[in-house]
N, C-alpha and C positions, 0 to 999 in steps of 0.2 A: 736152723741159723747156719750162717756162713761167714765169711771173712768179711764181706761187706758190712753186716750186721754189727761185728766186732770193732769195724772203723769207725762206724757212727758212734758207737759206745765210746771209743777212744776220742774222738772230736769232741764230744761234752765234757769227758773229763779233763782234757788239755784246757779247754774254756774255762772250766769253772773250778777246779780245784787249785792250779798255781797261786790265782790271786788271794786265796785264803791263807796260805802259808805263813806269809809275814805276820799274820795276827794270831797265830798258833805257836810261834817259836816258844820253846820251854813248856808248852802245855802238857796238864797231867792228864794221864789215862782216865777214860771215862768209863772203864769196866775191864772185863776179861772176856775175850772171846772164845768160841767155841774150842778153838785149838789150845787153849790154855794159855795164850800171850795176851800181853797188855792191848787193850783196844785204844786207840788215840782219836781225837775228834777228827782227824784227816782220814783215818780209816773208815769210820762210820760213815762220813759222808761220801766219800768214793763208793761204799758198798751200796748207799742208800741211791746214788746215780744208776750203778749198773743194775740194781735189781727192777728200778723203774723202767729203763729201757729195754730190757728183756721181756718183763711183764705186758709191755706195749705190743710185743711181736706177737702175743697170743698163742704160743707154741707149748705144747706139753714137755715141759723141762724140769730137770732135778738141779737145782743149784746147789753146789758144794763150796762155801766161802769159809776163809780163815776166821772172820768174826761171826757170822750168824750160825755156821753150820750146814746142816741139810735143809733145803726149802723145796717143796714140789709146787708146780706151777700147772694148772690145767691137770692135776693127777700125775704128774710127773711123767718122766721119760729119759731121753738123752741127758747125760750127766754135763754140767758146765763147772769148770772148774774154776774157782776166783780167788786171786790175791788182790784184794782191793788197791792196797799201797805197799808194794815191795820195797824196803827202804823208808819208811816211815819216821824213823828215828834221825835218818839223813835230812828229810825235810822240816823234822821239828829242832834241829841245829841248826839250819841255813845252808847245810850241804846240797846243792842241786844236782843229786842223782838218786831219783827214786823213780819208780814206774807202776804200773798195773799189768797182771798178767791173766788171761783168760784161756782156757782150752775147752774144746769140744770132745767130749769121749763117747764113743758109740760102745760101750762095754762096760767093764768093772775094773779094769786093770789100765795102767797107762800104756800099755802096748796097743789099746785100742782108740787113742787120740788121734782125731781125724782133722783137727785144725788148731793150731796155736798162735795166738797174739800177744804181743807183748808192745807198750807205748812207753817211751821216756817221757814223762809229764814233765820234766825239765825243760827239755827241747822240743818235743813233739816228733821226735824220730819213732817210726814204727818197724816193727819186725813181724814178720808171719811166715807161716808153713802150713803147707797142706799135704797131708800124708800122700804121696806117690806124685807129687807136684811140684817139691823144692822148696827153698827158704828164700826169704827175699827181705831187704832193707830198702824202705821207702819205694818199693816196686821194683828194685833191682835184684836180680838173681846173685844169691852170696854162696860162696863155698868155704870150707874151714881151711886151715894151714895144710899144705901138702907135703912139705917138709917135715923132716924128724929133729929139728933143732929146737931146743929149748931156749925160745925167744922171751916171752912172756907169760907168767903163769898168774891167774887171778886165783884167790881164796876168800873163803868166808870162815871165821873163828868167833862163835857165839859165846864161848868161853875161852879164851885167849890163853889163860894159864895152862889148861887141860889139851886144847885143841892145838895151838902150834907147835908145841914140841912133836907131836905126832908127824907133822908135815914138814919140819924143818930140813931132813935130809933132802927132801925133794926139791923144795922151794930154793935151797941155799944154791942148786945147780943152775937156777935161771939167770938170764941177763938182766931182765927186770921182775918185780913182783907188784901185784895191786891187791888190796883188799878195799873192794869198792862200796860194799854194802846193800847190794841188790842183785841177789842170785839170778833173777830173770834177765838183768841186762848181761851180767856177767855170762853167761850163756847165751845170750843173743851175741855178744861180742866175740865170743868163740866161733859160733856158726859164720860170722862174717870173715874170721880170718886174722882178726887183731889180738886175740888171744890164743895161746898154743894149747893150754892146759887149764882147766878150773877144778878145784878139788876144794870140798867142805867135809872135815871128818865128823860132824856133827850131824846125826839123823836129821833128814827134811822130810817135809810132810809132800804129798803128793802135788798140792796146788803151788807148792813154793817151786818146782821145777818141771811142771807139766808142758807148759809151752816151750821152755828151755830144751826140756827133752826132746821134741818134735823137731824144733829149730835145728839142733845140732845133728840129729840122726838126718833129716832131709838135706844139710849141707855137707855131709859125707863124715861125721864124726862118729864117735864112739862114746859111749856112757856105760859104767860099772859102779858097783861098789868099791872099796878100796882094797878089795880082795880080788877084784876081777870077776866078779860074780855079777850075770844079768840082773837087771833090776827092771826088766820089761812086766812081769807078773806083779809089779807094786800094786796092792789094792787102792783104789780111788776112796780117798776118806780124809779125815783129820787128826789120824793119828801118826806120829813120827813114823817114818819108815825105813830110811836108807841114808848112811853117807854116800857122797857123789864124788866120782873120778871122771870127768870129761876131756876127751882129746881130740885133735882135729883129725888124726889118722891113727891107724892101727900101729906103725910103728913107733909113733910119740907114746901111744898107750902102754904097749909092752916095754918100753924103756921107762916109763913112771911107776909101773907095777914092779919091775924089778927093783928099782930103788926103794919102793915101800916095803917090799919083803925082805930086803937085805938088812934092815934096822929092827 
């Protein structure tokens, strides 16, 4: 599989998923996914489309998806990490900010991600990265923020009353803050230089941030946990793995870590 295959999947998702959304506003879960999170109709439909398109390729791969879990095709092989709809609650509340993330992993940990792809299903914007080949937004090369100014911080808070107090000292220093509801797009925007720092104190699963991880790395950014420890050896799977701190450059990252450690 390569980036062209992922773009083909993205085009079908963009064509078929958005028209379904208005009819799903406020819909109830249809079950619980392999990751333990609730599965909504939009998640299930997007996953079905992705699985169908990958199976058409006839390649020996192992799918790792938020909803289904692990699925071997043609005996299994290269791992494909899938988050069918990242920001499904945004979609179901009528908030036009949700995405699909697909990453190709040639190994058992995220340091072996070779290709990452994110499509904003609301407007069709595509972000992708190839290991050693850079990061791209709709075909144009992108780079992270190069200065150490605290311009805009994006964050996710799964349990606000617990998570936000942990990061208030940091986010209070920024000119602007955003909680957008899609980790994949948050990290893509960081890779693009629109976001200075992205932070989530809640442990994330590998498929949540796999594509974003490569996008940020290839665009010149840094990603660790909130203590500054590397996350490269995070195993590919459906278990919760690590909180995330992603920055546009080393100076920004060190400044953020110093703030977090001082409280």
